[in-house]
C-alpha positions in Angstrom: 0.0 0.1 -0.1 1.4 3.4 -0.8 1.1 6.1 1.7 0.5 9.8 1.1 4.3 10.6 1.0 4.9 7.8 -1.7 6.4 5.2 0.7 5.5 1.6 0.3 4.1 0.1 3.6 3.7 -3.5 4.3 0.1 -4.9 4.4 0.0 -7.9 6.6 -1.5 -10.9 4.9 -0.9 -10.2 1.1 3.0 -10.1 1.4 3.3 -6.6 -0.3 6.5 -4.7 0.2 8.6 -2.1 -1.6 10.9 -4.9 -2.7 9.4 -8.2 -1.8 5.7 -8.2 -2.8 4.1 -11.0 -4.7 4.2 -9.1 -8.0 7.8 -7.9 -7.6 9.0 -11.5 -6.8 7.2 -12.9 -9.7 8.5 -10.3 -12.1 12.0 -10.6 -10.9 12.2 -14.2 -11.2 10.5 -14.2 -14.5 13.1 -11.8 -15.7 15.9 -14.0 -14.3 14.4 -16.9 -16.3 14.2 -15.1 -19.5 17.8 -14.1 -19.1 19.0 -17.5 -18.3 17.1 -18.9 -21.4 18.7 -16.3 -23.5 22.1 -17.2 -22.5 21.2 -21.0 -22.8 20.0 -20.4 -26.5 23.5 -19.0 -27.3 24.9 -22.5 -26.6 24.8 -24.8 -29.4 22.9 -27.4 -27.3 19.8 -25.2 -26.9 20.1 -23.3 -30.1 17.5 -25.1 -32.1 14.6 -22.9 -32.9 11.3 -23.7 -34.7 11.4 -22.1 -38.2 15.0 -22.9 -38.7 14.9 -26.3 -40.2 12.8 -27.8 -37.3 9.1 -27.7 -36.8 7.4 -27.4 -33.4 6.8 -31.1 -33.1 10.3 -32.2 -34.4 12.2 -30.3 -31.6 13.8 -32.5 -29.1 12.5 -31.8 -25.6 15.0 -30.6 -23.0 14.2 -31.1 -19.5 16.0 -27.9 -18.3 14.3 -25.7 -20.7 11.0 -27.3 -20.0 11.2 -26.8 -16.3 11.8 -23.1 -16.8 8.9 -22.9 -19.1 6.6 -24.6 -16.5 8.0 -22.3 -13.7 7.4 -19.2 -15.8 3.9 -20.2 -16.5 3.1 -20.7 -12.7 5.0 -17.8 -11.0 2.2 -15.3 -11.3 -0.4 -17.7 -10.1 1.2 -17.8 -6.6 -0.3 -15.6 -4.0 1.6 -16.2 -0.9 5.3 -16.7 -1.3 5.7 -17.2 2.5 4.2 -20.6 2.3 5.8 -21.6 -1.0 8.5 -24.1 -0.8 11.7 -22.4 -2.2 12.7 -25.5 -4.1 9.4 -25.0 -6.2 11.1 -22.0 -7.8 14.8 -22.6 -7.2 14.8 -26.2 -8.5 15.3 -25.4 -12.1 18.2 -23.0 -11.2 19.8 -25.7 -9.0 19.5 -28.2 -11.8 21.4 -25.8 -14.2 24.2 -25.4 -11.6 24.5 -29.1 -11.1 24.4 -30.0 -14.8 27.5 -31.0 -16.6 26.0 -30.0 -19.9 25.8 -26.3 -19.0 28.7 -24.0 -19.8 30.3 -21.4 -17.4 28.1 -18.4 -18.5 25.0 -20.4 -17.9 26.2 -21.7 -14.5 27.4 -18.2 -13.6 23.8 -16.7 -14.4 22.1 -19.4 -12.4 24.4 -18.6 -9.5 23.7 -14.9 -9.9 19.9 -15.7 -9.7 20.4 -17.6 -6.6 22.4 -14.7 -5.0 19.5 -12.3 -6.0 16.8 -14.6 -4.5 18.8 -14.9 -1.2 19.7 -11.3 -0.9 16.1 -10.0 -1.8 14.7 -12.3 1.0 12.3 -14.3 -0.9 12.1 -16.7 2.0 13.1 -16.9 5.6 13.9 -19.5 8.2 10.2 -19.8 8.8 9.2 -20.7 5.3 8.2 -24.4 4.9 11.0 -26.2 3.3 13.6 -23.4 3.9 16.2 -25.6 5.6 16.1 -28.2 2.9 16.4 -25.5 0.2 19.4 -24.0 1.9 20.9 -27.5 2.1 20.2 -28.0 -1.6 21.6 -24.6 -2.5 24.8 -25.3 -0.5 25.2 -28.5 -2.1 24.7 -27.2 -5.7 27.1 -24.4 -5.1 29.8 -26.6 -3.5 29.6 -29.1 -6.3 29.2 -26.7 -9.4 31.7 -26.7 -12.2 32.4 -24.2 -14.8 32.5 -26.2 -18.0 34.3 -24.7 -21.0 32.0 -22.6 -23.5 31.5 -23.3 -27.1 
């Protein structure tokens, strides 16, 4: 809710804050997904595009890209991020970090997204699944590799 002097004030119950409201979180995460997909499309593994020799039904399905498409579709349907398991929206980024198929720039972008999500306070210790999510984040970051680029 905006006050008379233009400041954003939290409204208890709908999770609206100046930098952490539902709409902001969804828009920020959607932008991160778009940026990551754009970097992935620069890699020859994910560069196949309909209209360039492949029809829609002839394209091979890639699990990483499919997970991001599903996540992007669902983001704005979520109303209360405080009850959303963080792995629901961090899972695809963690898979990119763990994947041996992703190049250094792709892995770097996924790591940057994790940093943004954590620094923006998308979830707290009280969020259901937060402890498991932090363990998964630590595991993915500790074991990530920067493969050479093409």
